[in-house]
C-alpha positions as CSV (number, residue, x, y, z in Angstrom):
1,M,7.3,14.7,0.3
2,H,5.2,14.8,-2.8
3,T,2.7,17.5,-3.6
4,R,-0.6,16.8,-5.4
5,P,0.1,17.0,-9.1
6,E,-2.5,18.5,-11.4
7,G,-4.7,16.1,-13.5
8,I,-4.2,12.9,-11.6
9,D,-6.1,10.0,-13.1
10,L,-7.6,8.6,-10.0
11,A,-8.8,5.4,-11.7
12,A,-5.3,4.7,-13.0
13,R,-4.0,5.3,-9.5
14,S,-6.4,2.7,-8.1
15,R,-5.3,0.2,-10.8
16,A,-1.7,1.0,-9.9
17,R,-2.5,0.2,-6.2
18,R,-4.1,-3.1,-7.2
19,R,-1.1,-4.1,-9.3
20,A,1.3,-2.9,-6.6
21,L,-0.5,-5.1,-4.0
22,Q,-0.1,-8.1,-6.3
23,A,3.5,-7.3,-7.0
24,L,4.2,-6.7,-3.3
25,Y,2.6,-10.0,-2.5
26,A,4.8,-11.8,-5.1
27,W,7.9,-10.0,-3.7
28,Q,7.1,-11.0,-0.1
29,L,6.6,-14.7,-1.1
30,S,9.4,-15.0,-3.6
31,G,12.2,-13.0,-2.0
32,S,13.1,-11.8,-5.5
33,H,14.7,-8.4,-6.0
34,M,12.1,-5.7,-6.5
35,N,13.5,-4.8,-9.9
36,A,12.7,-8.3,-11.1
37,V,9.2,-8.2,-9.7
38,I,8.6,-4.8,-11.4
39,E,9.9,-6.1,-14.7
40,Q,7.7,-9.2,-14.5
41,F,4.6,-7.1,-13.8
42,R,5.5,-4.7,-16.6
43,H,5.5,-7.7,-19.1
44,E,2.7,-9.8,-17.6
45,Q,0.1,-7.3,-16.4
46,D,-2.0,-4.8,-18.3
47,M,0.1,-1.9,-17.1
48,E,-1.0,0.6,-19.7
49,V,-4.2,1.1,-17.9
50,A,-2.5,1.8,-14.6
51,D,-0.3,4.7,-13.5
52,L,3.1,3.1,-14.0
53,D,5.0,5.8,-12.2
54,Y,2.8,5.5,-9.2
55,F,3.0,1.7,-9.3
56,E,6.8,1.9,-9.2
57,D,6.9,4.6,-6.6
58,L,4.8,2.5,-4.3
59,L,6.9,-0.7,-4.7
60,R,10.3,1.1,-4.5
61,G,9.1,3.1,-1.5
62,V,7.9,0.0,0.4
63,E,11.1,-1.8,-0.5
64,M,13.3,1.1,0.7
65,H,11.3,1.8,3.9
66,V,10.0,-1.7,4.8
67,D,11.7,-1.7,8.2
68,A,10.3,1.7,9.1
69,L,6.9,0.8,7.8
70,D,6.8,-2.4,9.8
71,A,7.9,-0.5,12.9
72,A,5.1,2.0,12.4
73,L,2.5,-0.8,12.0
74,R,3.8,-3.0,14.8
75,P,2.0,-1.2,17.7
76,Y,-1.3,-1.6,16.1
77,L,-1.0,-5.3,15.1
78,D,-2.1,-8.2,17.3
79,R,0.7,-10.4,16.0
80,E,4.1,-10.1,14.5
81,V,4.3,-8.5,11.0
82,A,5.5,-11.8,9.5
83,E,2.5,-13.6,10.9
84,V,-0.1,-11.2,9.2
85,D,-1.7,-12.8,6.1
86,P,0.5,-11.9,3.1
87,I,-2.3,-10.0,1.3
88,E,-3.2,-8.0,4.4
89,R,0.5,-7.4,5.1
90,A,1.0,-6.1,1.5
91,A,-2.0,-3.8,1.8
92,L,-0.8,-2.5,5.2
93,R,2.7,-1.8,3.9
94,L,1.4,0.0,0.8
95,A,-1.0,2.1,2.9
96,A,1.6,2.8,5.5
97,Y,4.0,4.0,2.8
98,E,1.3,6.3,1.4
99,L,0.3,7.6,4.9
100,K,3.9,8.3,5.8
101,Y,5.5,9.4,2.5
102,R,2.7,10.4,0.1
103,L,1.1,13.3,1.9
104,D,-0.4,14.3,-1.4
105,V,-2.9,11.5,-1.0
106,P,-5.6,12.1,1.6
107,Y,-5.6,9.6,4.4
108,R,-9.2,8.7,3.7
109,V,-8.3,7.7,0.2
110,V,-5.4,5.6,1.4
111,I,-7.5,3.7,3.9
112,N,-10.4,3.3,1.5
113,E,-8.1,2.0,-1.3
114,A,-6.5,-0.5,1.1
115,I,-9.9,-1.7,2.3
116,E,-11.0,-2.2,-1.4
117,V,-7.9,-4.1,-2.5
118,T,-8.1,-6.3,0.6
119,K,-11.8,-7.0,-0.1
120,R,-10.8,-8.0,-3.6
121,F,-7.8,-10.1,-2.9
122,G,-7.8,-11.0,0.8
123,A,-9.6,-13.2,3.2
124,D,-13.3,-12.7,4.1
125,H,-12.8,-10.3,7.0
126,G,-9.3,-9.1,6.2
127,H,-10.5,-5.7,5.2
128,S,-11.9,-5.1,8.7
129,Y,-8.5,-5.9,10.2
130,V,-6.7,-3.6,7.7
131,N,-9.2,-0.8,8.4
132,G,-8.7,-1.0,12.2
133,V,-4.9,-1.0,11.9
134,L,-4.8,1.8,9.4
135,D,-7.3,4.0,11.2
136,K,-4.9,3.9,14.3
137,L,-1.9,4.5,12.1
138,A,-3.5,7.4,10.3
139,A,-4.4,9.0,13.7
140,Q,-0.6,8.9,14.5
141,L,0.8,9.9,11.1
142,R,-1.9,12.2,9.9
143,S,-3.2,13.6,13.2
144,A,-3.5,17.2,11.9
145,E,-5.3,16.0,8.7
146,K,-7.7,13.8,10.7
147,K,-8.6,16.7,13.1
148,A,-9.3,19.0,10.1
């Protein structure tokens, strides 16, 4: 697990999450290898304003743990993971990765960021769905933190 590093640029992390959502969306739809998606985003996106290390950690973490993340999400979904809107699915997987493996990021930040990226890129009420699922997942994965 990661510990909170000093001097994190929170705005750069938010931008990294937005770029990671877009990259994960592309990965889900294209079936391309994650390395190819990361390289494409490095060249096409304005990555110098994002936290590139965090961007890559999110994407490689989701790719490595996608089956475990989907299994963690499944009890809180009202349909199969594959049937969830691709933007919402990408947001849920990114947030599930952060909740499970990035304990340096407070669960409230994870949920809020997922809601914001879903509002920006997803369907009209997608953020409400994402919020409901992640609130339940956070209660399971971060129960001590939620009680504090």
